[in-house]
PDB file of N, CA, C and O in Angstrom:
ATOM      1  N   MET A   1      -3.274  -4.380  37.178  1.00  0.00           N
ATOM      2  CA  MET A   1      -2.767  -4.642  35.845  1.00  0.00           C
ATOM      3  C   MET A   1      -1.319  -4.164  35.768  1.00  0.00           C
ATOM      4  O   MET A   1      -1.011  -3.044  36.177  1.00  0.00           O
ATOM      5  N   SER A   2      -0.460  -4.982  35.261  1.00  0.00           N
ATOM      6  CA  SER A   2       0.957  -4.683  35.233  1.00  0.00           C
ATOM      7  C   SER A   2       1.368  -4.158  33.858  1.00  0.00           C
ATOM      8  O   SER A   2       0.896  -4.637  32.827  1.00  0.00           O
ATOM      9  N   ASP A   3       2.257  -3.163  33.867  1.00  0.00           N
ATOM     10  CA  ASP A   3       2.778  -2.599  32.624  1.00  0.00           C
ATOM     11  C   ASP A   3       4.148  -3.170  32.280  1.00  0.00           C
ATOM     12  O   ASP A   3       4.852  -2.616  31.436  1.00  0.00           O
ATOM     13  N   ALA A   4       4.525  -4.247  32.910  1.00  0.00           N
ATOM     14  CA  ALA A   4       5.843  -4.852  32.682  1.00  0.00           C
ATOM     15  C   ALA A   4       5.902  -5.492  31.293  1.00  0.00           C
ATOM     16  O   ALA A   4       4.902  -5.995  30.783  1.00  0.00           O
ATOM     17  N   ILE A   5       7.075  -5.463  30.705  1.00  0.00           N
ATOM     18  CA  ILE A   5       7.295  -6.032  29.382  1.00  0.00           C
ATOM     19  C   ILE A   5       7.769  -7.473  29.551  1.00  0.00           C
ATOM     20  O   ILE A   5       8.687  -7.750  30.322  1.00  0.00           O
ATOM     21  N   ASP A   6       7.141  -8.367  28.833  1.00  0.00           N
ATOM     22  CA  ASP A   6       7.585  -9.761  28.853  1.00  0.00           C
ATOM     23  C   ASP A   6       8.638  -9.921  27.763  1.00  0.00           C
ATOM     24  O   ASP A   6       8.310 -10.055  26.584  1.00  0.00           O
ATOM     25  N   TYR A   7       9.910  -9.905  28.169  1.00  0.00           N
ATOM     26  CA  TYR A   7      11.021  -9.923  27.215  1.00  0.00           C
ATOM     27  C   TYR A   7      11.122 -11.234  26.456  1.00  0.00           C
ATOM     28  O   TYR A   7      11.562 -11.246  25.306  1.00  0.00           O
ATOM     29  N   ARG A   8      10.725 -12.333  27.073  1.00  0.00           N
ATOM     30  CA  ARG A   8      10.771 -13.620  26.368  1.00  0.00           C
ATOM     31  C   ARG A   8       9.827 -13.614  25.169  1.00  0.00           C
ATOM     32  O   ARG A   8      10.186 -14.073  24.085  1.00  0.00           O
ATOM     33  N   THR A   9       8.648 -13.103  25.365  1.00  0.00           N
ATOM     34  CA  THR A   9       7.687 -13.020  24.263  1.00  0.00           C
ATOM     35  C   THR A   9       8.175 -12.051  23.199  1.00  0.00           C
ATOM     36  O   THR A   9       8.028 -12.314  22.005  1.00  0.00           O
ATOM     37  N   LEU A  10       8.744 -10.951  23.616  1.00  0.00           N
ATOM     38  CA  LEU A  10       9.253  -9.956  22.673  1.00  0.00           C
ATOM     39  C   LEU A  10      10.384 -10.536  21.821  1.00  0.00           C
ATOM     40  O   LEU A  10      10.405 -10.345  20.605  1.00  0.00           O
ATOM     41  N   ILE A  11      11.315 -11.236  22.447  1.00  0.00           N
ATOM     42  CA  ILE A  11      12.431 -11.839  21.714  1.00  0.00           C
ATOM     43  C   ILE A  11      11.924 -12.926  20.777  1.00  0.00           C
ATOM     44  O   ILE A  11      12.427 -13.058  19.661  1.00  0.00           O
ATOM     45  N   ALA A  12      10.944 -13.702  21.208  1.00  0.00           N
ATOM     46  CA  ALA A  12      10.378 -14.749  20.355  1.00  0.00           C
ATOM     47  C   ALA A  12       9.701 -14.134  19.129  1.00  0.00           C
ATOM     48  O   ALA A  12       9.827 -14.666  18.026  1.00  0.00           O
ATOM     49  N   ARG A  13       8.990 -13.030  19.306  1.00  0.00           N
ATOM     50  CA  ARG A  13       8.323 -12.365  18.170  1.00  0.00           C
ATOM     51  C   ARG A  13       9.343 -11.781  17.198  1.00  0.00           C
ATOM     52  O   ARG A  13       9.161 -11.863  15.983  1.00  0.00           O
ATOM     53  N   ILE A  14      10.406 -11.196  17.721  1.00  0.00           N
ATOM     54  CA  ILE A  14      11.455 -10.643  16.855  1.00  0.00           C
ATOM     55  C   ILE A  14      12.131 -11.766  16.073  1.00  0.00           C
ATOM     56  O   ILE A  14      12.426 -11.609  14.888  1.00  0.00           O
ATOM     57  N   GLY A  15      12.376 -12.892  16.727  1.00  0.00           N
ATOM     58  CA  GLY A  15      12.982 -14.041  16.059  1.00  0.00           C
ATOM     59  C   GLY A  15      12.109 -14.568  14.938  1.00  0.00           C
ATOM     60  O   GLY A  15      12.605 -14.867  13.852  1.00  0.00           O
ATOM     61  N   ARG A  16      10.808 -14.687  15.190  1.00  0.00           N
ATOM     62  CA  ARG A  16       9.877 -15.148  14.145  1.00  0.00           C
ATOM     63  C   ARG A  16       9.820 -14.161  12.991  1.00  0.00           C
ATOM     64  O   ARG A  16       9.761 -14.565  11.830  1.00  0.00           O
ATOM     65  N   ALA A  17       9.837 -12.878  13.298  1.00  0.00           N
ATOM     66  CA  ALA A  17       9.801 -11.860  12.241  1.00  0.00           C
ATOM     67  C   ALA A  17      11.061 -11.932  11.378  1.00  0.00           C
ATOM     68  O   ALA A  17      10.989 -11.779  10.159  1.00  0.00           O
ATOM     69  N   ALA A  18      12.208 -12.163  12.006  1.00  0.00           N
ATOM     70  CA  ALA A  18      13.462 -12.271  11.252  1.00  0.00           C
ATOM     71  C   ALA A  18      13.445 -13.501  10.354  1.00  0.00           C
ATOM     72  O   ALA A  18      13.898 -13.438   9.212  1.00  0.00           O
ATOM     73  N   LEU A  19      12.925 -14.626  10.859  1.00  0.00           N
ATOM     74  CA  LEU A  19      12.824 -15.830  10.029  1.00  0.00           C
ATOM     75  C   LEU A  19      11.867 -15.632   8.864  1.00  0.00           C
ATOM     76  O   LEU A  19      12.143 -16.078   7.750  1.00  0.00           O
ATOM     77  N   ASN A  20      10.747 -14.969   9.113  1.00  0.00           N
ATOM     78  CA  ASN A  20       9.798 -14.698   8.029  1.00  0.00           C
ATOM     79  C   ASN A  20      10.419 -13.803   6.968  1.00  0.00           C
ATOM     80  O   ASN A  20      10.195 -14.006   5.775  1.00  0.00           O
ATOM     81  N   CYS A  21      11.189 -12.825   7.390  1.00  0.00           N
ATOM     82  CA  CYS A  21      11.860 -11.927   6.452  1.00  0.00           C
ATOM     83  C   CYS A  21      12.890 -12.693   5.625  1.00  0.00           C
ATOM     84  O   CYS A  21      12.967 -12.511   4.410  1.00  0.00           O
ATOM     85  N   ALA A  22      13.675 -13.538   6.268  1.00  0.00           N
ATOM     86  CA  ALA A  22      14.674 -14.340   5.556  1.00  0.00           C
ATOM     87  C   ALA A  22      13.993 -15.282   4.566  1.00  0.00           C
ATOM     88  O   ALA A  22      14.488 -15.485   3.457  1.00  0.00           O
ATOM     89  N   TYR A  23      12.872 -15.851   4.961  1.00  0.00           N
ATOM     90  CA  TYR A  23      12.122 -16.741   4.067  1.00  0.00           C
ATOM     91  C   TYR A  23      11.615 -15.970   2.846  1.00  0.00           C
ATOM     92  O   TYR A  23      11.720 -16.457   1.720  1.00  0.00           O
ATOM     93  N   ALA A  24      11.075 -14.787   3.056  1.00  0.00           N
ATOM     94  CA  ALA A  24      10.555 -13.983   1.945  1.00  0.00           C
ATOM     95  C   ALA A  24      11.670 -13.589   0.982  1.00  0.00           C
ATOM     96  O   ALA A  24      11.472 -13.605  -0.233  1.00  0.00           O
ATOM     97  N   ILE A  25      12.827 -13.240   1.506  1.00  0.00           N
ATOM     98  CA  ILE A  25      13.965 -12.872   0.654  1.00  0.00           C
ATOM     99  C   ILE A  25      14.434 -14.069  -0.151  1.00  0.00           C
ATOM    100  O   ILE A  25      14.732 -13.932  -1.337  1.00  0.00           O
ATOM    101  N   SER A  26      14.505 -15.264   0.480  1.00  0.00           N
ATOM    102  CA  SER A  26      14.954 -16.455  -0.259  1.00  0.00           C
ATOM    103  C   SER A  26      13.977 -16.827  -1.364  1.00  0.00           C
ATOM    104  O   SER A  26      14.394 -17.196  -2.461  1.00  0.00           O
ATOM    105  N   VAL A  27      12.685 -16.733  -1.087  1.00  0.00           N
ATOM    106  CA  VAL A  27      11.691 -17.042  -2.121  1.00  0.00           C
ATOM    107  C   VAL A  27      11.798 -16.037  -3.259  1.00  0.00           C
ATOM    108  O   VAL A  27      11.710 -16.418  -4.426  1.00  0.00           O
ATOM    109  N   GLY A  28      11.988 -14.763  -2.940  1.00  0.00           N
ATOM    110  CA  GLY A  28      12.134 -13.742  -3.981  1.00  0.00           C
ATOM    111  C   GLY A  28      13.351 -13.982  -4.853  1.00  0.00           C
ATOM    112  O   GLY A  28      13.281 -13.828  -6.073  1.00  0.00           O
ATOM    113  N   ILE A  29      14.461 -14.356  -4.244  1.00  0.00           N
ATOM    114  CA  ILE A  29      15.675 -14.641  -5.013  1.00  0.00           C
ATOM    115  C   ILE A  29      15.457 -15.861  -5.903  1.00  0.00           C
ATOM    116  O   ILE A  29      15.870 -15.868  -7.062  1.00  0.00           O
ATOM    117  N   ALA A  30      14.808 -16.890  -5.362  1.00  0.00           N
ATOM    118  CA  ALA A  30      14.574 -18.109  -6.141  1.00  0.00           C
ATOM    119  C   ALA A  30      13.656 -17.841  -7.331  1.00  0.00           C
ATOM    120  O   ALA A  30      13.833 -18.435  -8.395  1.00  0.00           O
ATOM    121  N   LEU A  31      12.678 -16.954  -7.161  1.00  0.00           N
ATOM    122  CA  LEU A  31      11.736 -16.678  -8.244  1.00  0.00           C
ATOM    123  C   LEU A  31      12.319 -15.756  -9.309  1.00  0.00           C
ATOM    124  O   LEU A  31      12.042 -15.936 -10.495  1.00  0.00           O
ATOM    125  N   PHE A  32      13.116 -14.775  -8.908  1.00  0.00           N
ATOM    126  CA  PHE A  32      13.568 -13.762  -9.855  1.00  0.00           C
ATOM    127  C   PHE A  32      14.977 -13.976 -10.390  1.00  0.00           C
ATOM    128  O   PHE A  32      15.380 -13.284 -11.325  1.00  0.00           O
ATOM    129  N   ALA A  33      15.734 -14.906  -9.833  1.00  0.00           N
ATOM    130  CA  ALA A  33      17.097 -15.145 -10.314  1.00  0.00           C
ATOM    131  C   ALA A  33      17.137 -15.580 -11.785  1.00  0.00           C
ATOM    132  O   ALA A  33      17.996 -15.093 -12.519  1.00  0.00           O
ATOM    133  N   PRO A  34      16.249 -16.474 -12.255  1.00  0.00           N
ATOM    134  CA  PRO A  34      16.300 -16.842 -13.677  1.00  0.00           C
ATOM    135  C   PRO A  34      16.029 -15.665 -14.604  1.00  0.00           C
ATOM    136  O   PRO A  34      16.641 -15.577 -15.669  1.00  0.00           O
ATOM    137  N   SER A  35      15.143 -14.771 -14.236  1.00  0.00           N
ATOM    138  CA  SER A  35      14.845 -13.633 -15.105  1.00  0.00           C
ATOM    139  C   SER A  35      15.995 -12.633 -15.134  1.00  0.00           C
ATOM    140  O   SER A  35      16.176 -11.945 -16.140  1.00  0.00           O
ATOM    141  N   LEU A  36      16.768 -12.533 -14.073  1.00  0.00           N
ATOM    142  CA  LEU A  36      17.917 -11.639 -14.079  1.00  0.00           C
ATOM    143  C   LEU A  36      18.978 -12.121 -15.056  1.00  0.00           C
ATOM    144  O   LEU A  36      19.627 -11.311 -15.717  1.00  0.00           O
ATOM    145  N   HIS A  37      19.159 -13.431 -15.150  1.00  0.00           N
ATOM    146  CA  HIS A  37      20.132 -13.986 -16.090  1.00  0.00           C
ATOM    147  C   HIS A  37      19.667 -13.771 -17.527  1.00  0.00           C
ATOM    148  O   HIS A  37      20.499 -13.611 -18.420  1.00  0.00           O
ATOM    149  N   ALA A  38      18.366 -13.762 -17.769  1.00  0.00           N
ATOM    150  CA  ALA A  38      17.836 -13.632 -19.125  1.00  0.00           C
ATOM    151  C   ALA A  38      17.996 -12.214 -19.676  1.00  0.00           C
ATOM    152  O   ALA A  38      17.801 -12.008 -20.874  1.00  0.00           O
ATOM    153  N   GLN A  39      18.343 -11.234 -18.844  1.00  0.00           N
ATOM    154  CA  GLN A  39      18.416  -9.857 -19.294  1.00  0.00           C
ATOM    155  C   GLN A  39      19.825  -9.411 -19.659  1.00  0.00           C
ATOM    156  O   GLN A  39      20.093  -8.211 -19.721  1.00  0.00           O
ATOM    157  N   THR A  40      20.715 -10.339 -19.899  1.00  0.00           N
ATOM    158  CA  THR A  40      22.062  -9.953 -20.298  1.00  0.00           C
ATOM    159  C   THR A  40      22.053  -9.443 -21.730  1.00  0.00           C
ATOM    160  O   THR A  40      21.322  -9.963 -22.573  1.00  0.00           O
ATOM    161  N   VAL A  41      22.852  -8.441 -22.002  1.00  0.00           N
ATOM    162  CA  VAL A  41      22.925  -7.818 -23.324  1.00  0.00           C
ATOM    163  C   VAL A  41      24.351  -7.975 -23.847  1.00  0.00           C
ATOM    164  O   VAL A  41      25.310  -7.773 -23.102  1.00  0.00           O
ATOM    165  N   PRO A  42      24.494  -8.336 -25.123  1.00  0.00           N
ATOM    166  CA  PRO A  42      25.851  -8.485 -25.669  1.00  0.00           C
ATOM    167  C   PRO A  42      26.655  -7.185 -25.563  1.00  0.00           C
ATOM    168  O   PRO A  42      26.097  -6.089 -25.607  1.00  0.00           O
ATOM    169  N   GLU A  43      27.954  -7.328 -25.426  1.00  0.00           N
ATOM    170  CA  GLU A  43      28.848  -6.179 -25.285  1.00  0.00           C
ATOM    171  C   GLU A  43      28.754  -5.286 -26.514  1.00  0.00           C
ATOM    172  O   GLU A  43      28.713  -5.784 -27.640  1.00  0.00           O
ATOM    173  N   GLY A  44      28.722  -3.997 -26.314  1.00  0.00           N
ATOM    174  CA  GLY A  44      28.670  -3.042 -27.411  1.00  0.00           C
ATOM    175  C   GLY A  44      27.267  -2.589 -27.765  1.00  0.00           C
ATOM    176  O   GLY A  44      27.111  -1.663 -28.563  1.00  0.00           O
ATOM    177  N   GLU A  45      26.242  -3.207 -27.202  1.00  0.00           N
ATOM    178  CA  GLU A  45      24.867  -2.818 -27.507  1.00  0.00           C
ATOM    179  C   GLU A  45      24.245  -1.983 -26.395  1.00  0.00           C
ATOM    180  O   GLU A  45      23.038  -1.744 -26.392  1.00  0.00           O
ATOM    181  N   VAL A  46      25.055  -1.548 -25.470  1.00  0.00           N
ATOM    182  CA  VAL A  46      24.543  -0.787 -24.337  1.00  0.00           C
ATOM    183  C   VAL A  46      25.200   0.576 -24.317  1.00  0.00           C
ATOM    184  O   VAL A  46      26.414   0.698 -24.483  1.00  0.00           O
ATOM    185  N   MET A  47      24.393   1.597 -24.113  1.00  0.00           N
ATOM    186  CA  MET A  47      24.931   2.946 -23.939  1.00  0.00           C
ATOM    187  C   MET A  47      25.128   3.165 -22.440  1.00  0.00           C
ATOM    188  O   MET A  47      24.234   2.867 -21.647  1.00  0.00           O
ATOM    189  N   HIS A  48      26.268   3.672 -22.058  1.00  0.00           N
ATOM    190  CA  HIS A  48      26.553   3.890 -20.639  1.00  0.00           C
ATOM    191  C   HIS A  48      25.572   4.908 -20.067  1.00  0.00           C
ATOM    192  O   HIS A  48      25.238   5.894 -20.723  1.00  0.00           O
ATOM    193  N   TRP A  49      25.112   4.664 -18.839  1.00  0.00           N
ATOM    194  CA  TRP A  49      24.122   5.520 -18.206  1.00  0.00           C
ATOM    195  C   TRP A  49      24.631   6.943 -17.995  1.00  0.00           C
ATOM    196  O   TRP A  49      23.826   7.866 -17.882  1.00  0.00           O
ATOM    197  N   GLY A  50      25.923   7.139 -17.939  1.00  0.00           N
ATOM    198  CA  GLY A  50      26.481   8.466 -17.698  1.00  0.00           C
ATOM    199  C   GLY A  50      26.204   9.459 -18.820  1.00  0.00           C
ATOM    200  O   GLY A  50      26.222  10.669 -18.592  1.00  0.00           O
ATOM    201  N   TYR A  51      25.949   8.963 -20.029  1.00  0.00           N
ATOM    202  CA  TYR A  51      25.640   9.861 -21.144  1.00  0.00           C
ATOM    203  C   TYR A  51      24.314  10.592 -20.956  1.00  0.00           C
ATOM    204  O   TYR A  51      24.126  11.670 -21.522  1.00  0.00           O
ATOM    205  N   ALA A  52      23.413  10.045 -20.192  1.00  0.00           N
ATOM    206  CA  ALA A  52      22.113  10.676 -19.977  1.00  0.00           C
ATOM    207  C   ALA A  52      22.255  12.047 -19.329  1.00  0.00           C
ATOM    208  O   ALA A  52      21.503  12.966 -19.653  1.00  0.00           O
ATOM    209  N   SER A  53      23.210  12.192 -18.420  1.00  0.00           N
ATOM    210  CA  SER A  53      23.383  13.490 -17.767  1.00  0.00           C
ATOM    211  C   SER A  53      23.998  14.519 -18.711  1.00  0.00           C
ATOM    212  O   SER A  53      23.802  15.721 -18.530  1.00  0.00           O
ATOM    213  N   PHE A  54      24.738  14.057 -19.716  1.00  0.00           N
ATOM    214  CA  PHE A  54      25.361  14.977 -20.666  1.00  0.00           C
ATOM    215  C   PHE A  54      24.392  15.369 -21.786  1.00  0.00           C
ATOM    216  O   PHE A  54      24.255  16.550 -22.102  1.00  0.00           O
ATOM    217  N   PHE A  55      23.724  14.383 -22.382  1.00  0.00           N
ATOM    218  CA  PHE A  55      22.841  14.647 -23.516  1.00  0.00           C
ATOM    219  C   PHE A  55      21.424  15.009 -23.113  1.00  0.00           C
ATOM    220  O   PHE A  55      20.759  15.749 -23.838  1.00  0.00           O
ATOM    221  N   GLY A  56      20.939  14.516 -21.986  1.00  0.00           N
ATOM    222  CA  GLY A  56      19.558  14.745 -21.598  1.00  0.00           C
ATOM    223  C   GLY A  56      18.684  13.594 -22.061  1.00  0.00           C
ATOM    224  O   GLY A  56      19.169  12.652 -22.688  1.00  0.00           O
ATOM    225  N   SER A  57      17.397  13.669 -21.754  1.00  0.00           N
ATOM    226  CA  SER A  57      16.463  12.604 -22.100  1.00  0.00           C
ATOM    227  C   SER A  57      16.108  12.649 -23.577  1.00  0.00           C
ATOM    228  O   SER A  57      16.068  13.720 -24.182  1.00  0.00           O
ATOM    229  N   GLY A  58      15.847  11.465 -24.162  1.00  0.00           N
ATOM    230  CA  GLY A  58      15.389  11.391 -25.544  1.00  0.00           C
ATOM    231  C   GLY A  58      15.960  10.206 -26.294  1.00  0.00           C
ATOM    232  O   GLY A  58      16.783   9.457 -25.767  1.00  0.00           O
ATOM    233  N   TRP A  59      15.507  10.042 -27.553  1.00  0.00           N
ATOM    234  CA  TRP A  59      16.010   8.982 -28.424  1.00  0.00           C
ATOM    235  C   TRP A  59      17.265   9.465 -29.127  1.00  0.00           C
ATOM    236  O   TRP A  59      17.317  10.599 -29.603  1.00  0.00           O
ATOM    237  N   TYR A  60      18.266   8.619 -29.193  1.00  0.00           N
ATOM    238  CA  TYR A  60      19.520   8.967 -29.855  1.00  0.00           C
ATOM    239  C   TYR A  60      19.933   7.843 -30.788  1.00  0.00           C
ATOM    240  O   TYR A  60      19.714   6.667 -30.498  1.00  0.00           O
ATOM    241  N   THR A  61      20.542   8.220 -31.926  1.00  0.00           N
ATOM    242  CA  THR A  61      21.102   7.248 -32.853  1.00  0.00           C
ATOM    243  C   THR A  61      22.618   7.280 -32.685  1.00  0.00           C
ATOM    244  O   THR A  61      23.251   8.331 -32.787  1.00  0.00           O
ATOM    245  N   ILE A  62      23.178   6.113 -32.426  1.00  0.00           N
ATOM    246  CA  ILE A  62      24.617   6.000 -32.219  1.00  0.00           C
ATOM    247  C   ILE A  62      25.286   5.821 -33.580  1.00  0.00           C
ATOM    248  O   ILE A  62      24.629   5.421 -34.542  1.00  0.00           O
ATOM    249  N   ALA A  63      26.578   6.111 -33.671  1.00  0.00           N
ATOM    250  CA  ALA A  63      27.311   6.102 -34.935  1.00  0.00           C
ATOM    251  C   ALA A  63      27.199   4.771 -35.682  1.00  0.00           C
ATOM    252  O   ALA A  63      27.190   4.771 -36.913  1.00  0.00           O
ATOM    253  N   ASP A  64      27.114   3.642 -34.984  1.00  0.00           N
ATOM    254  CA  ASP A  64      27.033   2.353 -35.672  1.00  0.00           C
ATOM    255  C   ASP A  64      25.623   1.996 -36.109  1.00  0.00           C
ATOM    256  O   ASP A  64      25.385   0.867 -36.538  1.00  0.00           O
ATOM    257  N   GLY A  65      24.684   2.927 -36.013  1.00  0.00           N
ATOM    258  CA  GLY A  65      23.311   2.701 -36.458  1.00  0.00           C
ATOM    259  C   GLY A  65      22.375   2.256 -35.352  1.00  0.00           C
ATOM    260  O   GLY A  65      21.174   2.130 -35.590  1.00  0.00           O
ATOM    261  N   GLY A  66      22.872   2.015 -34.166  1.00  0.00           N
ATOM    262  CA  GLY A  66      22.016   1.614 -33.061  1.00  0.00           C
ATOM    263  C   GLY A  66      21.243   2.798 -32.504  1.00  0.00           C
ATOM    264  O   GLY A  66      21.669   3.947 -32.620  1.00  0.00           O
ATOM    265  N   GLU A  67      20.111   2.500 -31.901  1.00  0.00           N
ATOM    266  CA  GLU A  67      19.302   3.545 -31.282  1.00  0.00           C
ATOM    267  C   GLU A  67      19.170   3.252 -29.800  1.00  0.00           C
ATOM    268  O   GLU A  67      19.155   2.097 -29.375  1.00  0.00           O
ATOM    269  N   VAL A  68      19.075   4.315 -29.026  1.00  0.00           N
ATOM    270  CA  VAL A  68      18.951   4.158 -27.583  1.00  0.00           C
ATOM    271  C   VAL A  68      18.059   5.271 -27.038  1.00  0.00           C
ATOM    272  O   VAL A  68      18.058   6.389 -27.553  1.00  0.00           O
ATOM    273  N   TYR A  69      17.296   4.947 -25.985  1.00  0.00           N
ATOM    274  CA  TYR A  69      16.500   5.949 -25.292  1.00  0.00           C
ATOM    275  C   TYR A  69      17.179   6.245 -23.969  1.00  0.00           C
ATOM    276  O   TYR A  69      17.427   5.338 -23.175  1.00  0.00           O
ATOM    277  N   SER A  70      17.471   7.488 -23.737  1.00  0.00           N
ATOM    278  CA  SER A  70      18.131   7.912 -22.512  1.00  0.00           C
ATOM    279  C   SER A  70      17.159   8.741 -21.693  1.00  0.00           C
ATOM    280  O   SER A  70      16.470   9.610 -22.227  1.00  0.00           O
ATOM    281  N   MET A  71      17.104   8.471 -20.393  1.00  0.00           N
ATOM    282  CA  MET A  71      16.187   9.214 -19.541  1.00  0.00           C
ATOM    283  C   MET A  71      16.942   9.710 -18.321  1.00  0.00           C
ATOM    284  O   MET A  71      17.612   8.935 -17.639  1.00  0.00           O
ATOM    285  N   ARG A  72      16.834  10.982 -18.051  1.00  0.00           N
ATOM    286  CA  ARG A  72      17.478  11.575 -16.882  1.00  0.00           C
ATOM    287  C   ARG A  72      16.436  11.757 -15.789  1.00  0.00           C
ATOM    288  O   ARG A  72      15.361  12.305 -16.034  1.00  0.00           O
ATOM    289  N   VAL A  73      16.750  11.302 -14.592  1.00  0.00           N
ATOM    290  CA  VAL A  73      15.849  11.392 -13.450  1.00  0.00           C
ATOM    291  C   VAL A  73      16.564  12.107 -12.325  1.00  0.00           C
ATOM    292  O   VAL A  73      17.716  11.798 -12.020  1.00  0.00           O
ATOM    293  N   ARG A  74      15.903  13.038 -11.719  1.00  0.00           N
ATOM    294  CA  ARG A  74      16.465  13.742 -10.563  1.00  0.00           C
ATOM    295  C   ARG A  74      15.735  13.307  -9.311  1.00  0.00           C
ATOM    296  O   ARG A  74      14.694  13.875  -8.980  1.00  0.00           O
ATOM    297  N   PRO A  75      16.253  12.313  -8.605  1.00  0.00           N
ATOM    298  CA  PRO A  75      15.574  11.868  -7.386  1.00  0.00           C
ATOM    299  C   PRO A  75      15.669  12.929  -6.303  1.00  0.00           C
ATOM    300  O   PRO A  75      16.654  13.663  -6.217  1.00  0.00           O
ATOM    301  N   GLY A  76      14.651  12.999  -5.494  1.00  0.00           N
ATOM    302  CA  GLY A  76      14.672  13.966  -4.405  1.00  0.00           C
ATOM    303  C   GLY A  76      13.561  13.689  -3.399  1.00  0.00           C
ATOM    304  O   GLY A  76      12.659  12.887  -3.641  1.00  0.00           O
ATOM    305  N   TRP A  77      13.652  14.355  -2.299  1.00  0.00           N
ATOM    306  CA  TRP A  77      12.640  14.225  -1.262  1.00  0.00           C
ATOM    307  C   TRP A  77      11.601  15.296  -1.452  1.00  0.00           C
ATOM    308  O   TRP A  77      11.917  16.431  -1.810  1.00  0.00           O
ATOM    309  N   THR A  78      10.349  14.929  -1.211  1.00  0.00           N
ATOM    310  CA  THR A  78       9.281  15.927  -1.331  1.00  0.00           C
ATOM    311  C   THR A  78       8.784  16.366   0.018  1.00  0.00           C
ATOM    312  O   THR A  78       7.885  17.203   0.103  1.00  0.00           O
TER     313      THR A  78
END
């Protein structure tokens, strides 16, 4: 029994895996692209994410009467 690696088979499998990955990414983009366009918010109705680190998490009322929920997350490795 030989322990030799068949490089042709290995390269063919890697090529098929790359094509499958590209196909999955294209299908995902095609399915989710319309929903990304639907989530646009008019200018002035968004609170910048940087305020969350200053104020902390919670509901806030902005001077023009708008309300926003800010959440601070500390990502890390466990």
